[in-house]
N, C-alpha and C positions, 0 to 999 in steps of 0.2 A: 212807596214814597221814599225818595232818597233823603237821607239825613246829612247834615254837616258833620264834620269830624267831631266837633264838640258835642252835638246832640247824640250822635252814635255812642260816643264814650260815656256820656251821662246815662244813657239808656242801658248800656251793658253794666255799668257800675251799679245802677239801681237794682237790676235783676240779681247781680251777684250778691249784693248786700241783703236783698229781700230773702234770698235763699240761705243767708247766714254764712256765706263763704268768705274767707279772707283771700287775699291774693295768693297766699301760700297754700291754701286748700285747693285753689284752682290749679296751681302748679303741680300738686300731687295727683290731681284727677286727670289732667290732660297734658302735662309737661309743657306748659307755657310759663316762661319765667315771670316772676312778680314784677320785675322792672319793665319788661315788654308790655305786660298787662297794664301797668300804670301809664305807659306812654300812650296807648290808645284810649284808655279811660279818661285821660285828661285832654284828648283831642290833639295830641302832638304828633301822632302817627296813625295812619290808616291800617287797620288790621287786614291781613291777607285773607283771601278766600279760604285757605287751608286752616288758618286760625279760627275763623268763624265756624267752619265745619266741625272743628274740635270742640268749640264752646257750646254749640247748639244742643247736643243731648244733655250736657251737664246743666244748662240753663233751662231745659225743657222747652226749647224753641225749635222751629223749623229752620234748617240752615238756608233754605232757598229764600225765606223771608229776610234773613239776615243779609244774604247776598244783595238783595234789592235795597235794603236800608243803607248798605255801604256803597251802593252805586255799581255793583257787579251785575247789572241788568242782563246783559247778553249771556253771561255765564249761567245765571238763574234760568233764563229762557231755554238755553241749550240743554241743561240738565233736566228741566221739566219735560222737554220733548223726548229725551232719551228714556226717562222713566215711563212715559206714555207708550213709547215703542216697545219697551220690555214687556209691559202689561199686555199690549195688544198682540204681541207675537207669541204668547204662551199657547200651547196646545193642550187640550184636555182629552183624555181617553173616556169614551162612553160606550156602553154596550149598544150593539146594533140589533 
């Protein structure tokens, strides 16, 4: 489900606050400036896919789900396909 910029910002802020992180904590953990974080938490700017991928592990979220919430549907689908291809192309050695 795609969220509006305001909904996405509130969602990310709620997660950050529920984890007890300040904007400065997030800055230390993944090098996103507090002012940039504030811009997308208030719905004034859409976070880039790169930023969402940085935030996901800190917020204990799947970055592909964040991509979809932010409207990066095609990118999420592409990365899911690539992940599936990597898994299906693995070879395993077994005794014969």
